[in-house]
C-alpha positions as CSV (number, residue, x, y, z in Angstrom):
1,M,17.2,133.3,96.4
2,I,19.9,136.0,96.3
3,D,22.7,135.7,98.8
4,P,22.5,138.6,101.4
5,I,26.2,139.5,101.1
6,A,26.1,139.2,97.3
7,A,23.1,141.6,97.4
8,L,25.2,144.1,99.4
9,L,28.2,143.7,97.0
10,G,26.1,144.3,93.9
11,E,25.0,142.4,90.8
12,W,28.5,141.9,89.6
13,S,29.2,139.4,92.5
14,Q,26.2,137.3,91.7
15,G,27.2,135.9,88.3
16,I,30.3,134.7,86.7
17,N,32.0,137.6,85.0
18,G,35.4,139.4,84.7
19,L,35.0,140.9,88.2
20,S,33.5,138.1,90.2
21,I,36.0,135.4,89.0
22,P,39.2,137.1,90.4
23,F,37.2,138.3,93.5
24,R,36.1,134.7,94.4
25,I,39.5,133.2,93.7
26,L,41.3,135.8,95.8
27,L,38.7,135.6,98.6
28,S,39.0,131.8,98.7
29,V,42.8,131.9,98.8
30,F,42.8,134.6,101.5
31,L,40.4,132.7,103.8
32,A,42.3,129.4,103.3
33,A,45.5,131.3,104.1
34,V,44.1,132.4,107.5
35,I,43.2,128.8,108.3
36,G,46.5,127.5,107.0
37,C,48.4,129.9,109.1
38,E,46.6,128.7,112.2
39,R,47.6,125.1,111.4
40,A,51.1,126.0,110.4
41,T,51.8,127.9,113.7
42,K,51.0,124.6,115.5
43,R,53.4,122.7,113.3
44,H,50.8,120.5,111.5
45,S,51.7,118.6,108.3
46,A,49.1,120.4,106.2
47,G,49.9,124.1,106.5
48,L,49.6,127.3,104.7
49,R,50.3,126.2,101.1
50,T,48.2,123.1,101.4
51,F,45.1,124.8,102.6
52,M,45.5,127.6,99.9
53,A,45.9,125.1,97.1
54,V,43.0,123.0,98.2
55,S,40.6,126.0,98.5
56,L,41.8,127.4,95.1
57,A,41.2,124.0,93.4
58,M,37.7,123.8,94.8
59,T,36.8,127.4,93.9
60,A,38.1,126.9,90.4
61,A,36.1,123.6,90.0
62,A,32.9,125.4,91.1
63,L,33.6,128.3,88.7
64,L,34.2,125.9,85.9
65,D,31.0,123.9,86.7
66,G,29.0,127.1,86.8
67,Y,30.6,128.4,83.5
68,L,29.8,125.1,81.7
69,G,26.2,125.3,83.0
70,G,26.1,121.8,84.3
71,R,23.7,121.0,87.0
72,L,25.6,117.9,88.2
73,Y,28.7,119.9,89.3
74,I,30.9,117.0,88.3
75,L,34.2,118.8,88.8
76,S,33.1,120.0,92.3
77,A,32.1,116.5,93.3
78,A,35.3,115.0,92.1
79,G,37.3,117.7,93.9
80,I,35.5,117.0,97.2
81,I,36.3,113.3,96.8
82,G,39.9,114.0,96.0
83,V,40.3,116.2,99.1
84,A,38.7,113.6,101.2
85,I,41.3,111.1,100.0
86,I,44.1,113.5,100.6
87,S,42.7,114.2,104.1
88,V,42.7,110.5,104.9
89,H,46.3,110.1,103.8
90,S,47.3,113.0,106.0
91,L,46.5,110.9,109.1
92,L,49.5,109.4,110.9
93,V,49.5,106.4,113.3
94,S,52.5,106.6,115.6
95,S,54.3,103.7,117.2
96,R,52.4,104.6,120.4
97,S,49.1,103.8,118.6
98,Q,48.0,107.4,118.5
99,I,46.2,108.9,115.5
100,K,47.8,112.2,114.5
101,G,46.4,114.8,112.3
102,L,42.7,114.1,112.5
103,T,41.7,117.7,113.2
104,T,43.9,118.9,110.4
105,A,42.4,116.4,108.0
106,V,38.9,117.4,108.8
107,G,39.8,121.1,108.7
108,L,41.4,120.6,105.2
109,W,38.2,118.9,103.9
110,T,36.0,121.7,105.5
111,C,38.2,124.3,103.9
112,A,37.6,122.7,100.5
113,V,33.9,122.9,101.1
114,I,34.3,126.6,101.9
115,G,36.3,127.1,98.7
116,L,33.4,125.4,96.9
117,A,30.9,127.8,98.5
118,V,33.0,130.8,97.4
119,G,33.1,129.5,93.9
120,T,29.4,129.2,93.7
121,G,28.9,132.7,95.0
122,L,27.4,131.7,98.4
123,Y,29.2,134.4,100.4
124,T,27.0,134.2,103.5
125,V,27.6,130.5,103.8
126,T,31.3,131.1,103.2
127,A,31.5,133.8,105.9
128,I,29.6,131.8,108.6
129,S,31.5,128.6,107.8
130,F,34.9,130.3,107.9
131,V,34.2,132.0,111.3
132,V,32.9,128.7,112.8
133,L,35.9,126.7,111.4
134,L,38.4,129.2,112.7
135,C,36.8,129.1,116.2
136,C,36.8,125.3,116.1
137,L,40.6,125.2,115.3
138,S,41.8,128.1,117.5
139,V,39.4,128.8,120.3
140,F,37.8,125.5,121.3
141,P,41.0,123.4,121.8
142,S,41.5,125.0,125.3
143,L,38.0,124.0,126.3
144,E,38.5,120.6,124.9
145,R,41.7,120.0,126.8
146,Y,40.0,121.2,130.0
147,L,37.1,118.8,129.6
148,K,39.3,115.9,128.7
149,N,41.6,116.5,131.7
150,R,38.5,116.4,134.0
151,S,37.1,113.3,132.4
152,N,36.9,110.1,134.6
153,H,38.2,108.1,131.7
154,F,41.6,108.3,129.9
155,E,44.2,106.2,128.2
156,I,48.0,106.1,128.8
157,H,51.0,105.0,126.9
158,L,53.2,103.1,129.4
159,E,56.8,101.9,129.0
160,L,58.1,99.6,131.8
161,K,61.7,98.4,132.3
162,S,60.4,94.8,132.2
163,A,57.1,92.9,132.0
164,A,57.6,91.7,135.6
165,C,56.9,95.3,136.7
166,L,53.4,95.3,135.3
167,G,52.0,93.6,138.4
168,S,53.4,96.2,140.7
169,F,52.1,99.0,138.5
170,V,48.6,97.5,138.5
171,T,48.7,97.3,142.3
172,T,49.7,100.9,142.5
173,L,46.9,102.0,140.3
174,R,44.3,100.2,142.4
175,R,45.7,101.8,145.6
176,L,45.3,105.2,144.0
177,G,41.7,104.6,143.2
178,L,42.1,104.0,139.5
179,R,40.2,101.2,137.7
180,I,41.8,99.4,134.7
181,D,39.4,98.9,131.9
182,D,41.8,97.5,129.3
183,I,45.5,96.6,128.9
184,E,47.0,96.0,125.5
185,A,50.7,95.2,124.9
186,N,52.3,97.1,122.0
187,P,54.1,94.7,119.6
188,A,56.0,97.6,118.0
189,Y,58.4,97.5,120.9
190,A,59.1,93.7,120.8
191,N,62.7,92.8,121.5
192,S,63.5,96.5,122.4
193,G,64.4,95.7,126.0
194,I,61.3,97.4,127.5
195,S,57.7,96.4,127.8
196,V,55.1,98.8,126.4
197,Y,51.4,98.9,127.0
198,S,48.3,101.0,126.1
199,I,46.1,101.1,129.2
200,S,42.5,102.4,129.5
201,L,41.8,103.8,133.0
202,S,38.8,105.1,134.9
203,I,39.0,107.2,138.1
204,S,36.9,105.4,140.7
205,S,38.0,107.3,143.8
206,P,35.7,110.2,144.7
207,E,38.7,112.2,146.0
208,L,40.7,111.8,142.8
209,K,37.6,112.8,140.7
210,K,37.4,116.0,142.7
211,Y,40.9,117.1,143.2
212,K,43.2,115.5,140.6
213,T,43.7,116.1,136.9
214,H,45.1,113.6,134.4
215,R,48.4,115.5,134.3
216,E,48.8,115.3,138.1
217,I,48.0,111.6,138.2
218,I,50.5,110.9,135.4
219,E,53.2,113.0,137.1
220,A,52.7,111.1,140.3
221,L,53.0,107.8,138.4
222,Q,56.1,109.0,136.6
223,S,58.0,108.9,139.9
224,L,57.9,105.1,140.1
225,D,61.4,103.9,139.4
226,Y,60.4,101.0,137.2
227,I,58.7,103.3,134.6
228,C,60.7,104.5,131.7
229,H,58.0,106.7,130.2
230,I,54.3,107.4,130.7
231,E,52.0,109.9,128.9
232,E,48.3,110.4,128.2
233,M,47.2,109.2,124.7
234,S,45.1,111.6,122.7
235,L,44.0,112.3,119.2
């Protein structure tokens, strides 16, 4: 089966030759640069150069596998595994028990797969995957934030002046129409002078469900004088 875009480009793009090799490499690096710029503008750890290098490596691996004529694509498989390991190590767990960089890690791995598709000459798969990935990273976050903010369930990171204030905070939550699903003390702040908790909440009040967002609820709780800091936890 001939790739539709390759058919439009001509026979030179379908095989491995002096024209298709630089074309695939430059195309791979360009597409990765677009994705990398999107991540870099949001100040993520894996930015422009990382995405470009990963995509370049995967395209080169696919070209080498194709040139050597192997059906197992050993270099490509090893490259995918290597990028997966790099992606895992790019995840950060903060002192507030929040996982950071999950979207960037998955995006990096997906970019590697796109680089592999470019290297094998699957231009249609490349184009569709690139557009979908770019939409996932730059368009859908606004929708995701809206849906999360309207969810009846959310988690908060809470810092109290002392553990004795926890009872008053729990009472306040219940009066507001919030149900506590789980409370976990954070040992990272032991002997720091403050008491820190991760709390899972559910909105049980019909009025809160209809009119209040998570941000408005947290802003209202922030006014309590015994709270040092409070914020919603998210990936």
